[in-house]
C-alpha positions in Angstrom: -45.0 -23.7 -3.1 -43.2 -24.2 0.4 -40.2 -26.1 0.9 -42.3 -28.0 3.5 -44.5 -29.6 1.1 -41.4 -30.8 -1.0 -39.9 -32.8 1.6 -43.6 -34.1 2.3 -44.1 -35.1 -1.1 -44.7 -38.8 0.1 -47.5 -38.0 2.0 -49.4 -35.7 -0.3 -49.0 -38.2 -2.9 -50.6 -40.3 -0.7 -53.7 -38.1 0.2 -54.0 -37.3 -3.6 -54.0 -41.3 -4.3 -56.9 -41.6 -1.8 -58.9 -38.6 -3.0 -58.4 -39.9 -6.9 -59.6 -43.6 -5.1 -62.6 -41.8 -3.7 -63.5 -40.0 -6.7 -63.4 -43.0 -8.6 -65.8 -44.5 -6.3 -68.3 -41.8 -6.3 -68.6 -41.4 -9.9 -69.2 -45.5 -10.1 -71.9 -45.6 -7.7 -73.2 -42.7 -9.5 -73.0 -45.0 -13.1 -74.4 -48.1 -11.5 -77.5 -46.0 -9.9 -78.2 -45.0 -13.8 -78.6 -48.3 -14.8 -74.9 -49.6 -15.8 -73.4 -52.7 -15.0 -70.7 -52.5 -12.0 -67.6 -52.9 -15.1 -69.2 -50.8 -17.0 -69.7 -48.3 -14.1 -66.1 -48.2 -13.4 -64.6 -48.0 -16.9 -66.6 -44.9 -17.4 -65.5 -43.3 -14.1 -61.6 -43.7 -15.5 -62.5 -42.5 -18.8 -64.0 -39.1 -17.3 -61.1 -39.0 -15.2 -58.4 -39.4 -17.3 -55.2 -40.7 -16.7 -54.9 -41.3 -13.0 -51.2 -42.0 -12.5 -50.4 -38.7 -15.1 -52.6 -36.8 -12.7 -50.5 -37.9 -9.6 -47.1 -37.2 -11.6 -48.1 -33.5 -12.2 -49.2 -33.3 -8.7 -46.2 -34.6 -7.4 -43.9 -32.2 -9.6 -45.8 -29.0 -8.4 -44.3 -30.0 -4.9 -41.2 -30.6 -6.2 -38.1 -28.2 -6.2 -36.0 -29.0 -9.0 -32.7 -27.9 -8.3 -32.7 -29.7 -4.8 -34.5 -32.7 -6.2 -31.5 -33.1 -9.3 -29.2 -32.8 -6.6 -30.4 -35.6 -4.5 -31.0 -38.0 -7.5 -27.3 -37.3 -8.7 -26.3 -38.1 -5.2 -28.1 -41.4 -5.0 -27.1 -42.3 -8.2 -23.4 -41.5 -7.4 -23.6 -43.2 -4.1 -25.0 -46.7 -6.1 -22.2 -46.6 -8.7 -19.6 -46.2 -5.4 -21.2 -49.0 -4.2 -20.8 -51.0 -7.0 -17.3 -50.5 -7.5 -15.5 -50.0 -3.9 -12.4 -50.1 -5.1 -13.0 -46.9 -7.4 -14.7 -45.3 -4.1 -12.1 -45.5 -2.0 -9.6 -43.8 -4.8 -12.0 -41.2 -5.3 -12.7 -40.5 -1.5 -9.1 -40.5 -1.0 -8.3 -38.3 -3.7 -10.5 -35.5 -2.4 -9.2 -36.1 1.1 -5.6 -35.0 -0.3 -7.2 -32.2 -2.3 -8.9 -30.3 0.7 -5.8 -31.4 2.9 -3.5 -29.5 0.0 -5.6 -26.6 -0.1 -5.7 -26.2 3.6 -1.8 -26.3 3.6 -1.4 -24.0 0.7 -3.9 -21.4 2.3 -2.1 -21.4 5.6 1.4 -20.7 3.8 -0.2 -17.7 2.1 -1.6 -16.4 5.6 1.9 -16.9 7.1 3.3 -14.9 4.5 0.7 -12.3 3.5 -0.6 -11.7 7.3 2.9 -11.9 9.1 4.0 -9.0 11.2 6.2 -6.2 9.5 9.9 -7.0 10.4 10.3 -3.6 12.1 10.9 -2.7 15.5 7.3 -2.4 17.3 5.2 -3.0 14.4 2.1 -2.8 16.9 2.7 0.9 17.4 2.6 1.8 13.5 -0.3 3.3 12.5 -1.4 4.1 8.3 -2.6 7.4 7.5 -4.9 7.3 4.8 -8.0 9.2 3.1 -11.2 7.7 2.6 -13.1 8.5 -0.5 -15.7 10.9 -0.2 -18.6 10.7 -2.0 -18.3 10.5 -5.9 -14.8 9.6 -5.2 -11.0 11.9 -5.5 -10.2 13.3 -8.4 -6.7 13.9 -10.0 -4.1 11.4 -11.0 -3.2 8.2 -9.3 0.3 6.5 -9.3 2.0 4.0 -7.7 1.0 0.7 -5.2 -0.3 3.1 -2.7 -1.6 6.4 -3.8 -3.3 7.5 -0.3 -2.0 11.2 -0.3 -0.6 13.9 -2.1 3.1 15.5 -1.3 1.1 19.0 -0.3 -1.4 16.7 2.2 1.5 14.8 3.5 3.4 17.8 4.6 0.8 19.5 6.3 -0.1 16.2 8.2 3.4 15.4 9.2 3.8 19.6 10.1 0.8 19.4 12.2 0.5 16.0 13.7 0.8 15.8 17.5 0.4 11.9 18.5 3.2 10.6 16.3 6.8 10.3 17.5 7.8 9.9 13.4 5.6 10.4 10.6 6.8 9.2 7.5 5.9 8.5 3.4 6.9 6.5 0.9 6.0 6.0 -2.9 7.1 2.4 -4.9 8.6 4.0 -8.3 10.6 1.7 -10.9 14.3 3.1 -11.6 16.0 2.6 -14.6 19.6 1.6 -13.8 21.3 2.2 -17.1 22.5 5.4 -19.1 21.8 4.0 -23.0 20.9 0.5 -24.7 18.5 -2.0 -23.6 16.8 -0.5 -19.8 17.3 -2.4 -16.9 15.0 -1.9 -13.7 15.4 -1.5 -9.9 12.2 -1.5 -7.7 12.9 2.0 -6.4 11.4 3.6 -2.8 11.0 7.7 -2.5 11.0 7.8 1.6 10.5 11.1 3.5 13.5 11.5 6.1 12.1 9.9 9.1 11.0 6.7 7.0 13.8 4.1 8.5 13.9 6.0 11.9 10.0 5.6 12.3 10.6 2.1 11.1 13.2 1.3 13.4 15.2 -0.2 10.9 19.6 0.6 11.1 21.8 0.0 8.5 23.7 -3.3 8.1 26.8 -1.1 6.7 27.1 2.7 6.4 23.9 4.7 7.6 20.4 5.4 6.6 18.9 8.1 5.3 17.7 10.8 7.6 15.3 14.1 8.1 18.7 16.2 7.0 19.0 14.3 3.5 15.0 14.9 2.9 15.4 18.6 1.9 13.5 20.4 -0.7 15.8 21.0 -3.8 18.2 18.4 -2.6 21.2 18.4 -5.3 22.8 15.3 -4.3 20.6 12.8 -2.7 22.1 9.8 -1.1 20.9 6.1 -1.7 20.2 3.1 0.5 20.1 -0.4 -1.1 18.6 -3.5 -0.1 20.0 -6.4 1.2 19.6 -8.6 -1.8 20.1 -6.1 -4.3 23.6 -5.5 -2.5 24.4 -9.2 -2.6 23.0 -9.3 -6.4 24.7 -6.3 -8.2 27.7 -6.0 -5.8 28.4 -9.3 -4.6 28.0 -8.0 -1.0 31.0 -5.9 -1.0 31.7 -3.9 1.9 33.3 -0.6 -0.6 29.7 -0.5 -1.7 29.6 2.7 0.4 31.0 5.9 -0.8 30.1 4.3 -4.8 27.7 5.7 -6.6 24.6 4.3 -8.7 22.7 5.8 -11.6 19.0 5.9 -11.5 17.0 7.5 -14.1 19.8 8.8 -16.1 21.2 10.7 -12.5 24.0 9.5 -9.9 23.3 8.9 -6.2 25.9 8.1 -3.7 25.4 5.0 -1.9 25.6 6.0 1.9 24.3 2.8 3.3 22.6 -1.0 2.9 19.8 -2.2 5.1 19.7 -5.6 6.8 18.3 -8.8 5.6 15.0 -9.3 7.1 13.9 -5.5 5.8 12.2 -6.0 2.6 10.1 -2.6 3.0 6.8 -1.6 3.9 4.3 -3.9 1.9 4.4 -7.8 2.7 4.8 -10.1 -0.8 6.9 -6.7 -2.2 10.8 -6.1 -1.7 12.7 -3.1 -3.2 16.2 -2.5 -4.2 16.9 1.2 -3.6 15.6 3.9 -1.5 16.0 7.5 -2.1 14.7 10.7 -0.2 11.2 11.8 -1.3 13.0 15.1 -2.5 14.8 13.4 -5.2 11.2 12.9 -7.1 12.0 16.2 -8.6 15.4 14.8 -10.1 13.9 11.6 -11.6 10.6 13.3 -13.0 12.0 16.7 -13.9 9.1 18.9 -15.1 6.6 16.0 -14.2 7.1 16.1 -10.8 4.4 15.9 -8.4 5.8 17.5 -5.4 3.2 20.6 -5.1 0.4 19.2 -7.1 -2.6 19.0 -5.6 -4.3 16.3 -7.6 -1.9 13.6 -8.4 -2.1 10.9 -5.4 0.8 8.7 -5.1 2.4 8.9 -1.5 1.6 6.3 1.4 2.2 7.5 4.9 2.6 5.9 8.2 3.4 6.9 11.6 4.7 5.4 14.7 2.2 6.3 17.7 4.1 8.2 20.4 3.7 6.7 24.1 0.8 6.6 26.1 -1.1 7.8 22.9 -4.0 5.5 21.9 -5.2 5.3 18.2 -8.6 7.0 19.4 -6.7 9.9 20.5 -4.7 9.7 17.3 -7.8 10.1 15.4 -9.3 12.6 17.5 -5.8 15.0 16.6 -6.2 14.1 13.1 -9.7 15.1 12.9 -9.4 18.4 14.5 -6.4 19.1 12.0 -8.2 17.8 9.1 -10.3 21.1 8.1 -7.8 23.7 7.8 -5.6 21.4 5.8 -8.4 20.2 3.6 -9.0 23.8 2.6 -5.6 24.5 1.6 -4.6 21.5 0.3 -7.6 19.9 -1.5 -7.4 20.6 -5.5 -8.7 23.9 -6.6 -10.2 22.0 -10.2 -12.5 20.1 -7.9 -16.4 21.2 -9.2 -17.7 23.4 -6.3 -20.5 21.0 -5.9 -17.8 18.2 -4.4 -15.6 21.1 -3.2 -18.3 21.2 0.1 -16.8 17.6 0.7 -13.2 18.8 1.5 -14.5 20.8 4.3 -15.7 18.1 6.4 -14.5 17.6 9.4 -12.5 14.5 10.4 -14.3 11.8 12.5 -14.5 8.8 14.6 -15.8 6.1 12.1 -16.4 2.7 14.0 -19.7 2.1 12.2 -20.2 5.2 10.1 -20.6 5.0 6.5 -16.9 4.7 4.7 -17.4 7.7 2.5 -18.1 10.0 5.0 -15.6 8.5 7.6 -12.4 8.7 8.9 -10.9 6.6 11.5 -7.0 4.6 11.7 -5.4 1.8 9.8 -3.3 -0.3 12.3 -0.2 -2.3 11.4 -0.8 -5.1 13.6 -0.4 -9.2 13.0 -1.5 -8.4 9.3 1.6 -6.1 8.6 -0.5 -3.1 7.0 -3.9 -4.4 7.6 -6.6 -1.7 7.0 -9.2 -0.6 9.6 -11.9 2.0 8.9 -9.5 5.1 7.4 -7.9 7.8 9.2 -8.2 10.7 7.1 -11.2 12.4 5.0 -11.2 14.6 2.3 
């Protein structure tokens, strides 16, 4: 049954009614020719046909889309009720209008909060470096909110890339502030040395972390506090610089505080304490992931050099991809899937995500994602 018949059911019903009348007239004439009286002939014709109304109803139902017909009947019934009670109709319409308006306002508020530009210097120059999952996905352990890279992969990208003035990585662990008793947690950041420099975030007091702080095997790594944590835990005291803070049972020297406007690199989330990435073994001990090729826990970004376009960045990352992949992909990956690790990075616009790589750029949406930069 076609939709056309559904919307022309009235015409079809009229045609069927005329056909039934024609059938009854023919049968009546035949019966009269056999010697019946006109009244007896018409009665015999009707008995032979059966219930004419039922026949028309069955044909009408055959040409009906039940869902649409039921919705239309409900709509007409609701309109009749509203017409019978105008006061109720006005209240119902105003309630719907207010509900739609409120939802629109909420969406606009969320849009402003979640899709705003990161509060950093020239956020439009930042691009996020991440791995597009190959066919079958990646293997290993995934921790943190942005498990895009392993540390061995990050170090290779950092050392080989030529398109970023600064490249930096981070992870977001949770630190225990206590040394005993009931645990009290702080939202932390492990950050590479160029994190604050790459974002263009200065210190409000003291200094931020630098590349000199992020050295493998750092014995006494420093810490930088967020403005909110500084106000909450230290009442905004300037003497906090030079003090120590205990994180996961280890002491860190506080060297600075970030401005109030800086909340991190994830819109909608904040941090309390940032420490160098080299401090990861200090917190995790034997569980450190610094040299593990199958522990994905880092996010990474870079600031494009002046004059470097997104396409040029993709091309350069594509060039360095094969040697990095061969050296830094997990050796535990089965041979059938290890072949994926040697695939070249390629420009991805329009290509399947499973075999692609591209770039995601931090534009108006903060860390919104375009096609992925790096594929292993």
